[in-house]
C-alpha positions, -999 to 999 in steps of 0.1 A, spaced: -569 573 150 -572 556 185 -599 531 191 -609 542 236 -635 571 218 -647 544 193 -661 522 221 -694 506 222 -718 516 244 -756 514 246 -773 482 229 -732 469 218 -726 440 244 -693 436 262 -664 434 245 -677 439 210 -657 459 183 -653 492 182 -665 491 147 -687 470 125 -680 470 85 -714 460 71 -714 447 36 -748 442 19 -735 417 -10 -761 402 -34 -744 371 -61 -704 388 -48 -687 358 -44 -660 368 -66 -652 402 -53 -659 397 -16 -625 382 -7 -605 405 -21 -627 433 -7 -628 418 30 -585 414 26 -588 454 16 -604 461 45 -586 442 69 -554 459 58 -574 496 60 -584 486 98 -551 474 110 -551 499 138 -586 493 146 -609 469 167 -633 460 144 -652 429 132 -671 424 90 -706 415 88 -715 403 52 -749 402 49 -757 375 19 -791 388 -2 -800 354 -9 -775 351 -37 -777 326 -64 -738 321 -70 -713 308 -41 -719 339 -21 -728 321 10 -701 297 4 -677 320 2 -686 337 31 -687 309 54 -653 302 43 -642 339 51 -658 334 81 -636 302 87 -607 321 86 -609 349 113 -632 356 140 -638 390 133 -656 376 102 -694 372 109 -721 363 81 -760 364 78 -781 355 49 -819 363 40 -839 335 27 -853 357 0 -846 386 -21 -851 416 -1 -830 441 -14 -800 470 -3 -817 485 18 -827 451 43 -794 439 40 -776 469 54 -805 469 80 -799 432 86 -763 436 91 -771 468 118 -789 452 141 -765 421 136 -735 444 144 -721 448 182 -701 482 177 -708 516 190 -699 525 151 -708 514 118 -691 514 85 -710 503 50 -695 499 22 -709 480 -9 -699 443 -19 -693 449 -56 -657 467 -47 -660 498 -67 -659 517 -30 -625 515 -17 -617 509 18 -588 527 23 -603 558 28 -624 540 60 -600 557 82 -604 591 70 -646 584 81 -634 570 116 -614 602 122 -641 629 114 -666 610 130 -642 612 160 -634 647 156 -675 656 153 -678 644 186 -712 627 200 -735 651 184 -722 643 149 -736 608 135 -728 603 107 -699 608 79 -709 602 45 -684 595 16 -685 614 -16 -678 601 -49 -646 623 -72 -642 606 -108 -672 584 -109 -667 552 -129 -705 548 -134 -715 553 -177 -722 586 -187 -761 583 -184 -755 569 -149 -735 600 -143 -760 625 -157 -788 606 -138 -773 609 -105 -761 646 -111 -800 653 -115 -813 631 -87 -790 649 -61 -795 682 -72 -833 678 -72 -827 656 -38 -806 684 -23 -830 713 -30 -860 693 -12 -843 677 16 -811 703 20 -792 678 40 -759 696 25 -754 658 9 -738 664 -32 -737 623 -37 -769 600 -19 -757 570 -39 -723 560 -22 -723 535 -2 -691 548 25 -709 558 54 -696 561 91 -729 562 115 -729 556 151 -749 526 155 -775 545 185 -780 570 156 -787 543 129 -810 522 149 -832 554 157 -839 556 117 -873 552 101 -863 521 79 -884 517 44 -870 500 10 -844 526 -3 -838 539 27 -800 538 31 -799 564 -1 -807 593 22 -793 588 51 -776 621 58 -813 632 55 -828 607 82 -798 616 103 -808 653 107 -843 644 110 -829 631 146 -812 658 157 -779 647 142 -748 662 124 -738 654 86 -704 659 76 -682 641 45 -652 633 30 -644 631 -5 -637 595 -20 -627 584 -55 -644 551 -67 -630 523 -88 -649 499 -115 -661 470 -104 -637 442 -109 -661 413 -111 -697 405 -123 -724 432 -132 -745 460 -117 -777 447 -101 -797 489 -109 -804 501 -144 -812 539 -149 -847 540 -150 -856 516 -119 -839 537 -98 -854 570 -109 -892 562 -108 -886 543 -74 -864 577 -59 -890 600 -68 -914 584 -43 -889 582 -15 -882 613 -19 -912 624 -15 -917 602 20 -881 617 31 -891 652 29 -930 648 46 -908 623 72 -886 655 78 -914 678 79 -933 657 107 -909 660 130 -899 696 132 -886 695 173 -861 671 183 -863 671 225 -834 669 243 -842 644 273 -825 640 306 -833 616 337 -854 629 363 -834 621 398 -852 601 427 -856 636 442 -877 652 414 -866 677 388 
C-alpha cells in the first residue's frame, strides 16, 4: 500500500507519521520485544510510530518499553500511574498518537501483526467515510469455555447493536484518528468500537485474521467478569446509539453567507 493517502490531517502535527500503532500492555515484559519486532517487519513499507502504553505494570514492562524507545525513534512509551484497564490504556495511546490512522493491537502477542497491512489497505480502499476496519478472528486459540462464551456474547451483541461484527473482542483494528477521538469513552469501550463508529455516521469493514497462542504470561481476563460487565456495557451502547438518530453533514458558511 502507499502511505501518501494516509498522511496525517487535522489534529496531527507537521512531520507526524502516517500510522500510529497503539499497544496497551500490563505485565507483558516478555511479549513486547517480540511483538514490536514483528510490527517493524510488517510495516516496513509504511511511515509509522509505535505507542506503547504501560497500565501500571508490576513487572519489568516499563523498563522494557524504555529500552525499546531508546533503540528506535519510532517507538514511544507512556505510563499510567495506577491500574486503569485496557480501555483506558487504548484511549491514552490514541490521545498520544500523532498519525492520521491508528492501529490497535493487544500487548500479549496473540494478535498477529502480519495482518496490519491488510487492515490499512482495506481502510484506504474504503475512502474517508470508512471509519474502522476490524479484525475478525478465525481458529480461536482460547479454551473451549471461553470460545463458547464469546460466541454467545457476540451473537447477542450483534442482534442488539446490528453492527455487522461477529467478533468484537479482536484487538486488531485500524481506525481513522479523527473518528477515534469522537467516540464516547467508557470502561469496556474498546470492545464496541464498530457500533460506536457507526453511531458517528462512518462505515465499518472487516478483515479475517488468525490468532495465536500466548507465548508468555497468563490472560488477565476470566469468563464471568467479562460477562457481567459486558451485559451492562451492551445496554449502554444500545442506549447511546438510540440517542443519536441523525448525524448531520457539517459545512462551513462563507463570508458572503450560505
